[in-house]
N, C-alpha and C positions, 0 to 999 in steps of 0.2 A: 488310714487309707485300709478299707477290708478288703477279704483274699478274693471279693469275684471283681473290684474296682480293677481297671487295665492297670498297670504303671504308668503309661504315658496315653494323656486322652487330648483330645485334638478339643481347639478352644474353637467356638464358635464367633463368627469376625462381627463385632459390633457393627447397626446399623445407624450411621449421621441422621438426622433430620432432612441433611441436605439430602440424601440419597433414602429415604423413606419418603419421601411425598413421589417422585417417579414412579420407585415399584408398585406403590401402592396405587396409582391411579393406573398403572399398567394391568395391574393385578382384577383391578375392579373395572377394565378395557374404559376408562376415564382422559378424557385428552390431558396436558399441560395447559392450565392458565397462561395465558402470552407472559407474564411477570415473569414466570419459571423458565420459558422458551427462549428469552431473547438472553445473551451472555451480559454481561454487567461493563460498561462502558469503561475504556483505559482511561486513566487517570492525566489525559492525554493533554497536552499546552504545545500551540505550535509555535513559541515565541522563539525556542530557540533558534530553529531552523528559519524564523523570520527577520530577526534582527540576524543571523549571521549571512542572509542572502541581501539584505541592506547594507551591511558592513561591506561585503564584495561587491556593489556596486558603485558604493560611496571609495573604496578603495582602486577600484578600476571603472572611471566613467567611461571608456570605451568599451565595456562590458568582451574582450579580448580576451582573459586569463580562465584558465579552469581552474583555481581556488576554490571557485563558487561552487563545485561540484563537491566540496568536502563538507558543503550545508545539509546536503542530505542524508540524514538518517539521524539528524542534531537531537529534535524533539523526541521520535523514539528512542533513542537510548536513556535520554531523561525520565521517558515513560518507564522503563524497563527497569529503571534503578528504584522505583517508586516500591515501599512496601508491597509483595502480594503480586506483582509483574515479574517476578525474574524466572519463571516456568514456561511451557512451551505457549499455553493459553494467554498468558499475557503479552510474552514477546510477538505472537501473533496480531492479538488486536493493538498493542502500541505500534508495529509494522502499520497494521490494516491501516490506523486514523493520521501516519504522516501521509502515507500512500495515497487516499481521500485529499489529504492539505493540496499534497502535488498536483491530483489530480485533478482538483479545482482551478489551480492555478491554468493548469496544462488548458482545459478548455476553456476561460477567457482567454488566454492570448491566441487560443486556435480560431475564437469567434472575430477578435480581434484582426486576425490577419485572411480570414477566409474574408470579412465584409472588406478589407484594403484589398483583396484580389480580386475580389468582385467589380469595385469601382476602375481601378485600372485595368478590367476585360473593357469595361463597357467604355471606358475611355478611347482602347486603341479600337473598339470595334465603329464607335464613332466617326474613328478617320482612318476607318477601312485598314487598316495596319495587320499583316497577316502574320500574329506571333503566337506563340505559344500560350495555353489556357493560364496565366497564373491559378486561377480558382482551381479547374482540374490538375494541376500539378502536385498543389497543396494535398489536394483531396488523393490524390495517390499516394503522397510521399506517407500520408498520414497513416493510413491503411495498412501501406505498406511498413510504417514502423510499428502498428501494433502486431503484424506476425509476424517480427525480430523480436519485440519485447515478449511475448506470448511463448515464442519458439527455447528463445534464453533463458527465460525463465524455467519451462519443463526441463528443459537442460541442467539447472540447476539444482531444483527438485529429484532430478534422477539420480547425481551425485551422492547424496542421501541415501541410496538403495533401500527406501523404506524406515530409513530413519527417523526420530522423532525431530532431527534440529530440520528434517526437510522442511516441513512449514515456514517455520523462521527464515531459512533461507529463501526460500521462492518469496514469500511476501517482502525480505529484502530486497530480492535482484529487481521485483516490481516498483519497488519506492524509490530506486537508483536510477533504475530505465526512464521510470518518468517524470523525476526532476529533470535530467536529463534533457527533454526532450521539454517539458515547460519551459527549461530557463532558455533550450534552442530559438522556440517559437518564439518567449519574451525578449529576443535579438542577443543573447548570447552567442558571440562567436562568428556574427555576419558581418565582421568587416575585415 
């Protein structure tokens, strides 16, 4: 140490290659390539959730029990337990993958219910029955559920007051609410 060197020096942060490309492109005005923009897919496997639901259906053929709700989030938890996924970004990616799984089930069940409602409405119209439209009531119910889900999950997020846990908590809310609605449309609890 020389007399003109300060006793305390500030170290410059090292730029890692993963951070260097976006910085370099930003400085030059170039856009990020598509491969650098998209997050890596979560190592998600729906098997844990799907087998849990299948087992619940086997255990309760009448589909009257609520134990099946414990299946929501199983695959996401398995995904989060994998190396590199136990951070906020990884958790959100795993939870979003399971949300998409339940959303696909919900959409398939809704399409089946909608087609059945349309057939029943046509049958009622053919005999000139004056009953409420099943198609219209199904559509209204689904729209109301979407509004409820969004409000419930915004409330869940608000409880985190801007903290990093808000993202995973919100996505977990979407997983569980979407699973509940998918299962309801698949015929659980209708007896």
